[in-house]
C-alpha positions as CSV (number, residue, x, y, z in Angstrom):
1,M,12.4,-0.7,-17.0
2,P,13.2,-3.7,-14.4
3,Y,11.1,-6.6,-14.1
4,A,11.2,-9.9,-11.9
5,A,9.4,-13.1,-12.6
6,V,7.8,-13.8,-9.2
7,N,5.2,-16.6,-8.7
8,G,4.6,-16.8,-12.3
9,T,3.9,-13.1,-12.8
10,E,6.2,-10.4,-14.0
11,L,6.4,-7.7,-11.5
12,H,7.6,-4.2,-12.3
13,Y,9.8,-2.6,-9.9
14,R,12.0,0.3,-9.2
15,I,15.2,0.9,-6.8
16,D,16.3,4.3,-5.6
17,G,19.3,5.0,-3.3
18,E,22.5,2.9,-3.5
19,R,21.3,-0.5,-4.6
20,H,24.7,-2.2,-3.5
21,G,25.3,0.0,-0.5
22,N,24.9,-1.1,3.0
23,A,21.8,1.0,4.0
24,P,18.8,-1.1,5.1
25,W,16.1,-1.6,2.8
26,I,12.5,-0.4,2.7
27,V,9.8,-1.8,0.5
28,L,6.8,0.5,-0.6
29,S,3.3,-1.0,-1.6
30,N,0.8,0.8,-3.4
31,S,-2.9,1.3,-2.9
32,L,-5.6,-0.2,-4.9
33,G,-6.0,1.6,-8.5
34,T,-2.6,3.3,-8.2
35,D,1.0,2.3,-9.1
36,L,4.6,2.9,-7.6
37,S,4.5,6.4,-8.7
38,M,2.3,7.3,-5.7
39,W,5.2,7.1,-3.5
40,A,7.2,10.0,-5.5
41,P,6.8,12.5,-2.5
42,Q,8.6,10.2,-0.2
43,V,11.3,8.8,-2.4
44,A,14.1,11.4,-2.0
45,A,13.7,11.5,2.0
46,L,13.7,7.9,2.3
47,S,16.6,7.4,-0.1
48,K,18.8,9.3,2.4
49,H,18.6,6.4,4.8
50,F,17.4,3.5,2.9
51,R,17.6,1.5,-0.3
52,V,14.0,1.9,-1.6
53,L,12.2,-0.7,-3.4
54,R,9.0,0.2,-5.1
55,Y,6.9,-2.2,-7.1
56,D,3.6,-2.4,-8.8
57,T,1.2,-4.8,-7.1
58,R,-0.1,-7.7,-9.4
59,G,-2.8,-6.3,-11.6
60,H,-1.4,-2.7,-11.4
61,G,0.8,-0.4,-13.3
62,H,3.3,-2.2,-15.6
63,S,3.1,-5.5,-13.7
64,E,1.3,-8.3,-15.2
65,A,-2.4,-8.9,-14.5
66,P,-3.0,-12.7,-14.4
67,K,-6.5,-13.9,-14.2
68,G,-7.9,-13.9,-10.7
69,P,-9.3,-13.7,-8.2
70,Y,-6.1,-12.9,-6.1
71,T,-5.5,-13.7,-2.5
72,I,-3.6,-12.0,0.4
73,E,-1.3,-15.0,0.2
74,Q,-0.4,-14.1,-3.3
75,L,0.2,-10.4,-2.5
76,T,2.4,-11.3,0.4
77,G,4.2,-13.9,-1.6
78,D,4.9,-11.4,-4.3
79,V,6.8,-9.1,-1.9
80,L,8.7,-12.2,-0.4
81,G,9.5,-13.4,-4.0
82,L,10.8,-10.1,-5.1
83,M,12.9,-9.7,-2.2
84,D,14.2,-13.3,-2.7
85,T,15.0,-12.2,-6.3
86,L,17.0,-9.2,-5.3
87,K,18.7,-11.1,-2.4
88,I,16.9,-8.8,0.4
89,A,16.8,-10.9,3.5
90,R,15.1,-8.5,5.7
91,A,13.4,-5.0,5.0
92,N,11.2,-2.4,6.5
93,F,7.8,-2.3,4.8
94,C,5.4,0.7,4.3
95,G,2.2,0.0,2.6
96,L,-1.0,2.1,2.1
97,S,-4.6,0.8,2.0
98,M,-4.3,-2.5,0.2
99,G,-0.5,-2.1,0.5
100,G,-1.1,-1.9,4.2
101,L,-3.1,-4.9,4.3
102,T,-0.3,-6.7,2.6
103,G,1.8,-5.3,5.4
104,V,-0.2,-6.6,8.1
105,A,-0.1,-10.1,6.6
106,L,3.7,-10.0,6.2
107,A,4.3,-8.7,9.7
108,A,2.1,-11.3,11.2
109,R,3.2,-14.2,9.2
110,H,6.8,-13.5,8.2
111,A,8.3,-11.5,11.0
112,D,11.7,-13.0,10.1
113,R,11.7,-10.9,6.8
114,I,10.3,-7.6,8.4
115,E,12.3,-5.1,10.4
116,R,9.7,-2.5,11.1
117,V,6.2,-2.0,9.4
118,A,4.3,1.2,8.6
119,L,0.7,0.5,8.0
120,C,-1.1,3.4,6.4
121,N,-4.6,4.4,5.7
122,T,-5.6,0.7,6.1
123,A,-7.2,-1.8,8.5
124,A,-7.1,-5.5,9.3
125,R,-10.5,-5.8,7.6
126,I,-11.2,-3.1,4.9
127,G,-14.6,-2.7,3.6
128,S,-17.3,-5.5,3.1
129,P,-18.8,-7.7,0.3
130,E,-21.3,-5.0,-0.2
131,V,-18.5,-2.8,-1.4
132,W,-16.2,-5.1,-3.2
133,V,-18.6,-7.5,-5.0
134,P,-20.2,-4.8,-7.1
135,R,-16.9,-2.8,-7.7
136,A,-15.3,-5.8,-8.9
137,V,-18.4,-6.5,-11.3
138,K,-18.4,-2.9,-12.5
139,A,-14.6,-2.8,-13.2
140,R,-15.0,-6.0,-15.3
141,T,-18.2,-5.0,-17.2
142,E,-17.9,-1.1,-17.5
143,G,-14.1,-0.5,-17.1
144,M,-12.2,1.8,-15.0
145,H,-13.6,5.1,-16.4
146,A,-16.9,4.1,-15.0
147,L,-15.4,3.9,-11.3
148,A,-13.2,7.1,-11.4
149,D,-15.8,9.7,-10.5
150,A,-17.1,7.5,-7.6
151,V,-13.8,6.3,-6.3
152,L,-11.4,9.3,-6.6
153,P,-13.4,11.7,-4.4
154,R,-13.0,9.3,-1.5
155,W,-9.3,9.6,-1.7
156,F,-8.9,13.3,-1.0
157,T,-10.6,16.1,0.9
158,A,-12.6,18.4,-1.4
159,D,-10.2,21.2,-0.4
160,Y,-7.1,19.4,-1.6
161,M,-9.0,18.3,-4.8
162,E,-9.9,21.9,-5.6
163,R,-6.3,23.1,-4.8
164,E,-4.3,20.5,-6.7
165,P,-6.0,19.8,-10.1
166,V,-2.7,18.7,-11.7
167,V,-2.0,16.2,-9.0
168,L,-5.5,14.8,-9.3
169,A,-5.2,14.6,-13.2
170,M,-2.1,12.5,-12.9
171,I,-3.7,10.2,-10.3
172,R,-6.9,9.7,-12.3
173,D,-4.8,8.9,-15.3
174,V,-3.1,6.0,-13.4
175,F,-6.5,4.8,-12.1
176,V,-8.2,4.7,-15.5
177,H,-5.3,2.9,-17.2
178,T,-5.1,0.2,-14.4
179,D,-6.1,-3.2,-15.8
180,K,-9.7,-3.8,-15.1
181,E,-9.2,-7.6,-14.3
182,G,-6.2,-6.9,-12.2
183,Y,-8.3,-4.3,-10.2
184,A,-11.2,-6.4,-10.0
185,S,-9.0,-9.2,-8.9
186,N,-7.4,-7.1,-6.1
187,C,-10.9,-6.1,-4.9
188,E,-11.7,-9.8,-4.4
189,A,-8.2,-10.3,-2.5
190,I,-9.2,-7.4,-0.1
191,D,-12.8,-8.8,0.3
192,A,-11.5,-12.2,1.3
193,A,-8.9,-11.1,3.7
194,D,-9.9,-10.6,7.4
195,L,-6.6,-10.3,9.3
196,R,-8.3,-9.1,12.6
197,P,-7.5,-12.5,14.4
198,E,-3.8,-12.2,13.1
199,A,-3.2,-8.5,14.1
200,P,-2.4,-9.4,17.8
201,G,0.3,-11.6,16.7
202,I,2.5,-8.9,15.2
203,K,5.6,-8.4,17.3
204,V,7.8,-6.3,15.0
205,P,7.8,-2.4,15.5
206,A,4.7,-1.0,14.0
207,L,3.4,2.6,13.0
208,V,-0.2,3.0,12.0
209,I,-1.3,6.2,10.1
210,S,-4.7,7.1,9.6
211,G,-6.4,10.3,8.0
212,T,-9.0,12.0,9.9
213,H,-11.4,12.3,6.8
214,D,-10.8,8.9,5.6
215,L,-14.1,7.0,4.7
216,A,-12.3,4.0,3.1
217,A,-10.1,3.0,6.2
218,T,-11.5,5.2,9.0
219,P,-9.6,6.5,11.9
220,A,-11.6,4.1,14.3
221,Q,-10.4,1.3,12.2
222,G,-6.7,2.5,12.3
223,R,-7.1,2.8,16.1
224,E,-8.5,-0.5,16.3
225,L,-5.4,-1.9,14.3
226,A,-2.9,0.1,16.4
227,Q,-4.5,-1.1,19.7
228,A,-4.3,-4.8,18.5
229,I,-0.6,-4.6,18.1
230,A,1.5,-4.4,21.2
231,G,3.6,-1.3,21.4
232,A,2.2,0.1,18.1
233,R,2.3,3.9,17.5
234,Y,-0.9,5.6,16.0
235,V,-0.7,8.8,14.2
236,E,-3.4,10.7,12.7
237,L,-3.1,13.2,9.7
238,D,-5.5,15.8,8.5
239,A,-6.1,14.1,5.3
240,S,-8.5,11.6,3.7
241,H,-7.4,8.3,2.2
242,I,-4.1,8.8,0.2
243,S,-2.5,10.8,3.1
244,N,1.1,10.3,1.8
245,I,0.1,12.7,-1.0
246,E,-2.3,14.9,0.6
247,R,-0.1,15.5,3.6
248,A,3.1,14.5,2.2
249,D,5.6,16.4,4.4
250,A,4.0,15.4,7.5
251,F,3.6,11.6,6.3
252,T,7.2,11.3,5.2
253,K,8.4,12.8,8.5
254,T,6.3,10.4,10.5
255,V,7.5,7.5,8.6
256,V,11.2,8.6,8.5
257,D,11.4,9.3,12.3
258,F,9.6,5.9,13.0
259,L,12.1,4.0,10.7
260,T,15.2,5.5,11.9
261,E,14.8,6.1,15.6
262,Q,17.2,3.9,17.7
263,K,15.7,0.7,19.2
């Protein structure tokens, strides 16, 4: 299981595709309460065109969970540090929810490292203190099991949850085993990040994907983000928050088409 020491934190990562080939790189960044396994539906298709780098955001999966609070600067610094460790000069980036927020900051602040960016089920400002402060407190005091029944139904439509109980069980298992301090500290990073003033500064090609039924990062917020970025493409899928799983085929095609089209 490969790890890299980045910014004083051991980050778990995985590479698919020909690591030492000539294909361009894409970095995939997970949402809050998940890990790099969330990208399993996309890996095979992306690996036909890219060297695919997935990683567990600090506080998630098999990465370390140092004491928080965390910041968006740390989350972006972790990506850049991991790229440096692996000698990746430039990469495409695709992030969902918290990972998408990381992508906004990377594209706005570090355009020299980013080729194209896919910002999925996210916004330049996600939620509010009324959401994040009590959620962080509950994670720390009651643990992840106490949050699961409230959070997971917001990730998928009711039809999907009824239709795919095995998928839901796997996702719930990852969620409840997320480090509670890591989860809470990432809640604080999201709460402190308002990138709306920076989004118009994004000059790299951008794709924004929203889910029609997403309550966490609404289609209105997705459209607002896309409108703030000159030339950005906006696509809305018939899904809730974790659209890359609920509408895996449509999501994958949308992202691959965007990343592979000729400039």
